[in-house]
C-alpha positions in Angstrom: -9.4 -18.4 -0.9 -5.9 -19.8 -1.6 -6.1 -22.5 -4.3 -2.5 -23.4 -4.6 -0.1 -21.5 -2.5 0.1 -20.4 1.2 0.3 -16.5 1.3 2.1 -14.6 4.0 0.4 -11.6 5.4 3.0 -9.5 7.0 2.7 -5.7 7.6 4.2 -2.9 9.6 3.0 0.1 11.4 4.5 3.5 10.6 6.4 5.4 13.2 5.0 8.8 13.9 6.6 11.8 15.5 6.5 15.7 15.2 10.3 15.8 15.8 11.3 13.7 12.9 11.9 10.2 11.7 14.7 8.1 10.1 13.8 4.9 8.1 16.6 2.5 7.3 17.4 -1.1 6.7 18.7 -1.7 10.1 17.0 -0.8 13.4 20.2 0.3 15.0 21.5 2.5 12.4 17.9 4.1 12.2 18.2 4.9 16.0 21.7 6.2 15.5 20.5 8.7 12.9 17.3 9.6 15.1 19.6 10.5 17.9 21.2 13.4 15.8 17.7 15.0 15.7 17.6 15.5 19.4 21.3 16.6 19.4 20.5 19.7 17.5 20.9 18.2 14.1 18.7 18.3 11.1 17.7 15.6 8.5 21.2 15.7 6.8 22.9 15.0 10.2 20.7 12.2 10.8 21.3 10.7 7.3 25.1 11.0 7.5 24.9 9.4 11.0 22.7 6.6 9.8 24.8 6.1 6.7 28.1 5.6 8.6 26.3 3.4 11.2 25.1 1.0 8.5 28.7 0.3 7.5 28.8 -1.5 11.0 25.6 -3.3 11.2 24.8 -4.0 7.5 28.3 -4.5 5.9 27.0 -6.8 3.1 25.2 -3.9 1.6 27.4 -0.8 2.2 30.2 0.8 3.9 33.2 3.2 3.6 34.3 1.6 0.5 31.1 2.2 -1.3 29.4 4.9 -3.5 25.9 6.2 -4.3 23.5 9.2 -4.5 21.9 11.7 -1.9 18.9 13.8 -2.6 18.4 16.6 -0.2 15.4 19.1 0.3 16.3 22.2 2.4 12.9 23.5 3.6 14.1 27.1 4.2 15.5 27.4 0.7 12.7 25.5 -1.0 15.4 23.8 -2.9 16.5 20.3 -3.7 20.1 19.3 -4.2 21.7 16.0 -5.5 25.2 14.7 -4.3 26.5 12.0 -6.7 29.4 10.2 -4.9 29.5 7.4 -7.4 32.7 5.2 -7.9 35.4 6.1 -10.4 37.8 3.8 -12.2 41.5 4.3 -11.6 43.5 6.2 -14.0 45.8 3.2 -14.8 43.1 0.5 -15.4 43.7 -1.6 -18.3 41.3 -4.0 -20.1 44.2 -6.4 -20.5 43.8 -7.3 -16.9 40.2 -8.4 -17.6 40.5 -11.0 -20.4 37.3 -12.4 -21.5 36.4 -16.1 -20.5 34.4 -17.8 -23.2 33.3 -20.3 -20.8 32.4 -18.2 -17.8 29.1 -17.1 -16.8 27.8 -13.5 -17.7 28.4 -11.0 -14.8 25.6 -9.6 -12.8 25.6 -6.6 -15.1 25.0 -8.8 -18.1 28.7 -8.5 -19.4 30.7 -11.5 -20.7 32.5 -13.4 -18.1 36.1 -12.4 -17.2 38.9 -14.9 -16.4 39.0 -15.4 -12.6 36.0 -13.0 -12.2 38.6 -10.4 -11.5 36.0 -7.6 -12.4 33.7 -9.0 -9.7 35.8 -10.4 -6.9 39.0 -9.4 -5.4 41.2 -6.3 -5.6 41.1 -5.7 -9.2 37.3 -5.3 -8.9 37.5 -2.3 -6.6 36.8 1.4 -7.9 37.8 4.4 -6.2 34.9 4.9 -3.4 33.1 8.1 -2.9 31.1 7.2 0.3 33.2 9.1 2.8 33.8 12.3 0.7 30.0 12.2 -0.4 28.6 12.0 3.3 31.1 14.4 4.6 30.4 16.9 1.9 26.6 16.7 2.7 27.4 17.3 6.2 29.5 20.2 5.6 27.1 21.8 3.1 23.8 21.1 4.7 24.3 19.8 8.3 24.5 21.4 11.7 26.7 19.1 13.8 30.4 18.3 13.8 31.8 15.3 11.8 32.9 13.7 15.2 29.5 14.1 16.6 27.7 12.2 13.7 30.3 9.5 13.6 30.1 8.8 17.3 27.3 6.1 17.1 29.1 4.5 14.4 32.3 4.2 16.5 30.3 2.9 19.3 28.8 0.3 17.1 32.0 -0.8 15.3 33.8 -1.2 18.8 31.0 -3.1 20.0 31.0 -5.5 16.9 28.5 -6.7 14.3 25.5 -8.0 15.8 25.0 -11.5 14.4 21.5 -12.7 14.0 19.9 -15.2 11.7 19.7 -12.6 8.8 23.4 -11.7 9.2 24.1 -15.5 9.0 22.0 -15.9 5.9 24.0 -12.9 4.2 27.4 -14.3 5.1 26.4 -17.7 3.9 25.3 -16.4 0.5 28.8 -14.7 0.0 30.9 -17.6 1.8 32.6 -18.8 -1.3 33.9 -15.4 -2.3 34.7 -14.3 1.3 36.9 -17.2 1.5 39.2 -15.8 -1.1 40.3 -12.9 1.1 42.1 -13.6 4.3 40.9 -10.7 6.4 37.3 -11.1 5.1 37.5 -14.8 5.9 38.9 -14.1 9.4 35.9 -11.6 10.2 32.9 -13.3 8.5 33.9 -17.0 8.5 35.8 -17.9 11.7 36.6 -21.4 11.9 36.0 -21.5 8.1 32.2 -21.4 8.6 29.7 -18.4 8.6 29.1 -16.4 11.7 26.5 -18.0 14.0 23.8 -16.0 15.5 23.6 -14.8 19.1 27.1 -13.0 19.3 28.9 -9.8 18.5 31.6 -10.3 15.9 34.9 -7.9 16.0 35.2 -6.0 12.7 38.9 -5.9 12.5 40.3 -2.2 12.4 37.0 -0.7 11.3 36.5 1.1 14.8 40.1 2.4 14.7 39.4 3.8 11.2 36.2 5.5 12.2 38.0 7.0 15.2 40.7 8.3 13.0 38.2 9.9 10.7 36.5 11.6 13.7 39.6 13.0 14.9 41.4 14.0 11.7 38.4 14.5 9.3 37.2 13.0 6.1 40.0 14.3 4.0 42.3 11.8 5.8 40.5 9.1 3.9 41.6 10.5 0.4 45.0 12.4 1.2 46.2 11.6 4.7 47.5 8.8 6.7 44.3 6.7 6.1 44.9 7.3 2.3 48.4 5.9 2.6 47.2 2.8 4.3 44.3 2.3 1.9 46.6 2.6 -1.1 49.4 0.4 0.2 46.8 -2.5 0.9 45.1 -2.0 -2.4 48.3 -2.1 -4.4 49.7 -5.1 -2.5 46.6 -6.9 -3.5 46.9 -6.0 -7.2 44.6 -3.0 -7.5 45.6 -0.2 -9.9 44.3 2.5 -7.5 47.0 4.8 -6.5 47.4 7.9 -4.3 46.4 10.5 -7.0 43.2 8.4 -7.7 42.1 8.9 -4.1 43.3 12.5 -3.9 41.7 13.7 -7.0 38.2 12.0 -6.3 35.4 14.6 -6.6 31.7 14.6 -5.4 29.4 16.0 -8.0 26.8 18.4 -6.7 24.0 19.3 -9.1 20.4 20.2 -9.3 18.0 17.3 -9.2 16.3 15.6 -12.2 12.8 17.0 -11.7 9.5 15.6 -13.1 5.8 16.3 -12.3 3.0 13.9 -11.3 -0.5 14.8 -10.1 0.4 18.4 -9.1 3.6 17.5 -7.4 7.2 17.8 -8.3 9.5 14.7 -8.2 13.2 15.4 -7.4 15.5 12.5 -8.2 19.1 11.7 -8.5 20.0 12.6 -12.1 20.6 11.1 -15.7 22.9 8.4 -14.6 20.5 6.9 -11.9 17.2 5.2 -12.2 15.6 8.6 -12.0 15.0 9.0 -15.8 13.1 5.7 -15.9 11.0 6.6 -12.8 9.9 9.9 -14.4 9.2 8.3 -17.8 7.1 5.5 -16.2 5.1 8.1 -14.2 4.5 10.2 -17.3 3.1 7.1 -19.0 0.8 6.3 -15.9 -0.3 10.0 -15.8 -1.3 10.0 -19.4 -3.2 6.7 -19.4 -4.6 6.4 -15.8 -7.6 8.0 -14.6 -7.4 7.6 -10.7 -11.2 7.4 -10.5 -11.0 3.9 -11.8 -9.4 2.9 -8.3 -6.8 0.4 -7.6 -7.5 -2.7 -9.7 -6.7 -4.9 -12.8 -6.7 -1.8 -15.1 -4.4 0.3 -13.0 -1.8 -2.5 -12.6 -1.8 -3.1 -16.4 -1.0 0.7 -16.9 1.8 0.4 -14.2 3.2 -2.6 -15.9 3.1 -1.0 -19.3 4.8 2.2 -18.1 7.5 0.4 -16.3 8.2 -1.9 -19.3 8.3 1.1 -21.7 10.7 3.0 -19.4 13.0 -0.1 -19.2 13.0 -0.3 -23.1 14.0 3.2 -23.4 16.8 2.7 -20.7 18.3 -0.4 -22.4 18.5 1.6 -25.8 20.3 4.4 -24.1 23.0 2.1 -22.4 23.0 -0.6 -24.9 22.6 -3.5 -22.4 20.6 -4.8 -19.5 21.4 -3.9 -15.9 22.2 -5.8 -12.9 20.2 -8.6 -11.3 22.1 -9.3 -8.2 23.2 -6.0 -6.7 22.9 -5.4 -3.0 22.2 -1.9 -1.9 20.9 0.1 1.0 18.4 2.9 1.1 17.5 5.3 4.0 15.1 8.2 4.2 15.0 11.0 6.8 12.5 13.9 7.7 12.9 16.4 10.5 10.7 18.9 12.3 11.5 21.8 10.0 10.5 19.8 6.9 14.1 19.1 5.6 14.2 15.6 3.9 17.0 13.4 2.7 16.8 10.3 0.4 20.1 8.3 0.4 20.9 5.3 -1.5 24.4 3.8 -1.6 26.0 0.5 -2.2 29.0 -1.9 -2.4 27.2 -3.1 -5.6 27.4 -7.0 -4.9 26.7 -8.6 -1.5 29.9 -7.7 0.5 31.1 -5.9 -2.6 34.5 -7.3 -3.8 34.7 -9.5 -0.7 37.9 -7.6 0.2 38.5 -6.3 3.6 41.7 -4.1 3.7 43.8 -5.4 6.5 45.2 -2.0 7.6 41.9 -0.3 8.0 39.1 -2.9 8.2 37.3 -1.2 5.3 35.1 -3.6 3.1 35.5 -2.4 -0.4 33.1 -2.2 -3.4 33.3 -4.1 -6.6 32.2 -1.4 -8.8 34.7 -2.2 -11.8 31.9 -4.8 -12.6 29.7 -1.8 -13.6 31.8 -1.5 -16.7 32.0 -3.4 -19.8 35.3 -5.1 -20.5 34.7 -4.9 -24.3 35.5 -1.8 -26.3 32.9 0.5 -27.9 30.1 0.6 -25.4 28.8 3.5 -23.4 29.9 1.7 -20.2 33.3 0.5 -21.6 35.9 0.7 -18.8 38.3 3.6 -19.2 40.6 5.3 -16.8 39.0 7.9 -14.5 35.4 7.0 -15.9 32.6 7.4 -13.5 29.8 5.0 -13.0 27.2 6.2 -15.5 24.3 3.7 -15.4 22.7 2.8 -12.0 19.3 1.7 -10.8 19.3 3.8 -7.7 16.7 6.4 -7.7 16.3 8.1 -4.2 13.3 10.5 -4.7 11.8 13.5 -2.7 8.3 14.5 -3.7 7.2 18.1 -3.1 3.9 19.9 -3.3 3.4 23.6 -3.1 7.2 24.0 -2.5 7.0 21.8 0.7 8.3 18.2 0.9 5.6 15.6 1.5 7.6 12.4 1.3 11.0 10.8 0.5 11.3 7.2 -0.7 13.8 5.0 -2.3 14.7 1.2 -2.4 17.5 -1.4 -2.5 17.7 -4.5 -5.0 19.3 -3.8 -8.3 16.6 -3.9 -11.1 13.7 -4.1 -8.6 14.6 -0.7 -7.3 12.9 1.4 -9.9 9.7 -0.5 -10.2 9.3 -0.6 -6.6 10.0 3.2 -6.0 7.9 4.1 -8.9 4.8 2.2 -7.6 5.1 3.6 -4.1 5.1 7.1 -5.4 2.3 6.2 -7.7 0.1 4.7 -5.2 0.4 7.7 -3.0 -0.1 10.2 -5.6 -2.6 8.5 -7.9 -4.9 7.2 -5.2 -4.0 9.0 -2.0 -2.6 6.2 0.0 -0.7 7.1 2.9 3.0 6.0 3.3 2.1 3.1 5.5 -0.7 2.0 3.2 1.7 2.2 0.0 4.6 0.6 1.6 2.5 -2.4 2.8 0.6 -2.8 -0.4 1.5 -5.7 -2.7 3.2 -4.7 -6.0 4.3 -6.1 -9.4 7.7 -6.1 -10.9 8.2 -5.2 -14.5 11.5 -4.4 -16.3 11.0 -5.5 -20.0 12.0 -9.0 -19.6 9.3 -10.7 -21.3 7.1 -11.4 -18.2 6.0 -9.6 -15.1 6.3 -10.7 -11.4 3.0 -10.4 -9.4 2.6 -10.7 -5.6 -0.4 -13.1 -5.3 -1.9 -10.7 -2.5 -3.1 -8.6 -5.2 -5.9 -11.2 -5.6 -7.2 -13.7 -8.1 -9.2 -11.3 -10.1 -6.2 -9.0 -10.7 -3.9 -12.1 -11.4 -6.5 -13.4 -14.0 -6.9 -10.1 -15.8 -3.1 -9.4 -16.0 -2.6 -13.1 -17.3 -4.6 -12.0 -20.4 -1.9 -9.4 -21.3 1.3 -10.6 -19.7 3.1 -13.7 -19.0 2.9 -13.8 -15.2 5.4 -15.0 -12.4 3.5 -15.3 -9.4 5.7 -14.9 -6.4 5.2 -13.9 -2.7 6.9 -11.1 -1.1 9.5 -13.0 1.2 12.5 -12.2 3.3 14.7 -13.9 0.6 15.0 -13.7 -2.2 13.8 -10.0 -2.3 11.8 -9.9 -5.5 10.1 -6.7 -5.0 12.9 -4.5 -3.6 13.5 -3.3 0.0 12.1 0.3 0.2 12.4 2.8 3.1 10.4 6.0 3.2 9.3 8.9 5.3 6.5 11.5 5.0 5.4 14.8 6.6 2.0 16.5 6.7 2.8 20.2 6.1 -0.4 21.2 8.0 0.2 19.3 11.2 4.0 18.8 11.1 3.3 15.1 11.9 6.2 12.9 10.3 6.0 9.2 9.6 8.5 6.6 8.6 8.5 2.9 7.6 11.0 0.4 6.2 10.3 -2.7 4.2 7.5 -4.7 6.0 9.3 -8.0 4.8 12.7 -7.0 6.0 13.2 -8.4 9.6 16.0 -6.1 10.8 14.8 -2.8 9.1 13.1 -0.1 11.0 12.0 3.5 11.4 13.0 5.5 14.5 11.5 8.5 15.9 13.9 11.4 17.2 15.3 10.1 20.6 18.8 9.8 22.3 20.8 7.0 20.9 21.6 4.4 23.8 23.3 1.3 22.9 22.1 -1.1 25.5 24.6 -3.9 26.8 23.4 -7.1 25.3 22.0 -9.7 27.8 23.4 -13.1 28.3 22.6 -15.2 25.2 21.3 -12.2 23.2 23.0 -9.8 20.9 21.2 -6.6 20.2 17.9 -5.8 22.0 16.4 -2.8 20.2 17.1 0.6 21.8 
């Protein structure tokens, strides 16, 4: 019985296929990636195609001007790899460009406000992006298809235009005040000075041309060729300190994963600068204190909350601050028929990043300078050529007996690690399927003095947790996303059946089974019927 609140009951069924599945935060991008699986590609090809496609259909979360992490499992080698393509500050960055504003609000990262919010919005908030080099490195190292092939769906989508539905209108509206500060961004997302209206396809400036140029000239053109020249010219005209050498010398870091253990499995996650250390620490606490025989109930949720809070306390001690509360990220997971898996999380950081669209290329740029402290003497203090060294992203692949059984990750700033940890724990502690774990109500705990609880956990659980914690009772809604937005895939090594699912409360997310990518012409009055 509901005593004081109407409760949503929204769920999704997992997609199943023997030929592989892609799960992503936009259905068109998921289908773009799944198309690679029938073109002779593997999970890496599918992930890269999905990643580029998302730049055209989910621009408020990620794009060519973003950065992130990719965790890859290569079944034949029985080996996990990590690619770190996080953003890097320009060599000539100067703290003098970011004077503190004593009257300004703290940034989303918890730093003191800066005059004009120059570290959050506009050209001086932009760091050197790693997405193009990171995705293309993954393809060259582990993929099977050509760069032009995996870019083809993104090119089609960019030339067609952004599919505007009510959710896109919501995202533009939330960033409207900052998008108005950039003429090119305003022209694309605020035509006639108001947010895009649903039931249309909106041109994306020169993004389609840029993607075609990349397909024809290769990804290095973004960092050292004609595209690089255009990017640097636009950046410097807008006041950024990024120069040609900053782009040319950008490096992707490839390394072994950060690995932990839980219930006879191995967890492979992104590394020490990601949310992975917190995930592994929280699961270690859970493994030490939780007997799975007690079942899912008040006691297990208390242990989960304690483990999450403990991991967050450790993290805050390491970096000397809290972390972001308003970041906008995107996660995708892929599995193929051979058992290869990818967990990929990347971001522009804030919604629409810097809210700058480079006029010569149509690239929406990050605002990753806001990851860094404008004050001296901290682990995250801004310095020339410094790489992002503290993130919540924790793409994770879980293996058992040297075979990948599932891959999962999420978007949503501070919500990412608690969400990913609980999905992993529910599957490994209590044997839930991917579908069951993704649809299960969750808590959110990050050592902030209270825990957030989905009321679907039930009155008995809420009453018991209320004896140990201050509770914030909040439903899982479309917006605000209080419990993160996960996407995951799984594979049964015995049967070869793959499953995939993306956030049940995210209206445009989807999983897609391997099938040819066909972009249907929209009917009159409609924008994007699903493939």
